[in-house]
N, C-alpha and C positions, 0 to 999 in steps of 0.2 A: 146589269141586274145583280143584286146581292143574293146568292142562293143559300149562304150560311153565314151566321154571325156568332162570334164568341165574345161575350162581354165579361170583362174582369174575372177571368178564370183563374182559380187557385186549386191546387191539388196537393193534399197533405198525406204523406205516408209516415209511419212511425219514425221519428227522429229527423224528418226532413220535409221540406216543401219542394215538390217536384216542379210546380208552376206557381208563379207569384204575380197575379194581376195581369194576365195576358188577354188582350183584346185584339180581335182579328176579324176582318171581313173577307170572305171568299167570293170572288166574282164569277158569274157564269161565263163559261168559255175561256177560262184562263188556265195557263200552266204555271202553277205556283210551287216554288221550292221552299221547304222549311229546312234551314241549315243550322249547324252548330256542332260543337264537340260532343263526344260521348258524355252522357250524364247531364246534358243541358236541358232536357225535358222534351225533346222532339217527339219521341214515340208516345209519351204520355199525352202530349197535345193532340197527336193524331188519333189516339184511342178515344179521347173525349170528343173531338170533332166528328169522329166516325161512329159515335153513339155506342161504342164498346164499353165505355166507362163513364162514370158520373163525376163531375167536379165536386170538390169539397165546398166551394163557394163560386158563385157566378152563374151565368145563364148562357145556354146554347139555343139559338133560334134557326129553324130551317124554313126557308121560303117565307120569312117574316113571322113565323109562329113559334112559340116556345116548344122545344123538344120535350117529349114525354120523359118522365123519370121511371116509370114502371118498366121492368125488364121486357115483358111481352110486347108492350106497345113500341118500345125502342127496336125490338127485333123485327117487328112488322115494317116499321119505317125503313130500317136498314135494307130489308129484302127488296123494297121497291125503289129506293133512292140511292143507295150507296154500294159500290163494289170495292173489294180490297185485294191488294197484291202484297205478299210478304216476302221477306228476305229468304226464308227457308222453304218457300214455295207452298207449303201447307197442303201437299197432295196426299191422298190416302193410297197407300201402296197396294192395298187389296182390290182397288178399283181400277179399271182401265181408263184411258184418257177420256173417252166419251162420257163415262159415268162421273169422273171427276169434274168435268166441265158442267155437266147437267145437275150436279149436286144442289146448287141453290134453288133450282126450280122445284125440288121436292117439298120445300117449305111453304110454297104458295100455290102448289098444284098447277102451275103454269106449264105451257109447252113452248119451247123455244127452238130456234133453228141452230142446234148445236153443231151440226155438220157445216152449216154456212159460216158460223163464227170461226170454226177450226180452219176452214178454207181460207178465210181472210188473213188468218195469222200463220198460214203456211204449215199447219200440222194436221191436215185432213188425213194424210196417209199414216198418222200415228194413233188414230182413234181406238184401234184395238190393242195398242201397246199398253204396258204397265209402266209406272214411274221409274222403276229400276232399269228399264230398257231405254231411257231417254238421257240425252245430254243435259247439262245445266240450262243452256239456253232454251232447249225444247220444254223443259219443266216450267221455266218462267213464262213461256208462251201459253202453256196450258193454264197456268195460274191467272194470266191476263184474260184468257178466254172465259174462265170461270167467273172472273170479276165482271165481265161484260154480258153474261148470258141473260141476266134479268134487265138489261138495257138501263143501267143506272144513269142518273144525271151527273153523279160525283164519284170519282175514282181516287182512292187513297193508295199510295204505294210506299211501303216502309222499307227503306234501304233495298230497293228491288234489284240492284246489281251487286250487292255485298258478297254473294257467293259465286260470282261469275268472273271470268277473265276479262281483260280490258276490252277486247274486240267484241265479245258477246254482250258485255254490259252496254257498249255503245249502241248496238243494234236494239237492245231492249229499251233504252232511253229514246231512240228514234221512234220506236213503235208506240211508246207511251205518248210522245209528242204528237204523233199522228192522230191520236184519239181526239185531241182538241179540234182537229179539222172535221171530225165527225160530230161535233157538237157537244162533246163531253167536257167536263171540268176536271182537271187532273191536279192532284196535290201529291208531291213526292217529298218524302223525308230522306235526307241524305247528309253525309258529312263530306262528300266528294266535290271539291271545287271544279272539277272538269265537267260537272253536270250543269254548271251555271248558264252555259250558252244555250241550253234548251228552254230556259225559263222566260216567261213574260214578267214575272215578279219574284223577288226573293225576300224572305224574312229570315232573320237570324235570332237564335236563342242562345243565351248563356246564363247558367245558374237559374233556370226557370223563368227568365225575364226576356222580353223582346229588347234587342239592342239596335 
């Protein structure tokens, strides 16, 4: 099943085209790697696929329907359908781990089993801690828990091991891979060839084009 499709995506910034005619289908239940050197358009592609940004030209379709272009409609769809994990973790230092994980639920008024998700990820004992009290690996587990709290179908991770040592990064990739076994679709943006062994499929970008 195709859960998201990008058709002839272009993205223009002043003085440059970040993406030039990229078409991509994301299949349900796969672990997809988007690879390429710095400046190849990987993160731009993820932001458009994740409905964080709009293409200059082209169409994004979610579950066979055109993705909305209005900011509020895209935000509602993201909250129900998509989870994000970022390289810099994106945690709020003034909130404890519990509240950082629960943050996405504030936007839809939902109640989720934050403690249960933390237990699955091995950070239940850290729920009262603050980000500055955590290791890099623990911070990334909190970020993954936050991405999962609304039970999304699709999880995007942008260089999720970029700030981690090799051993911890390996554990994070294994954790992301395990999400596929739980029925999630996972898309990881990376430039690290060591991550290729985790993937079901790999696409490569260079100068904004699929190669």
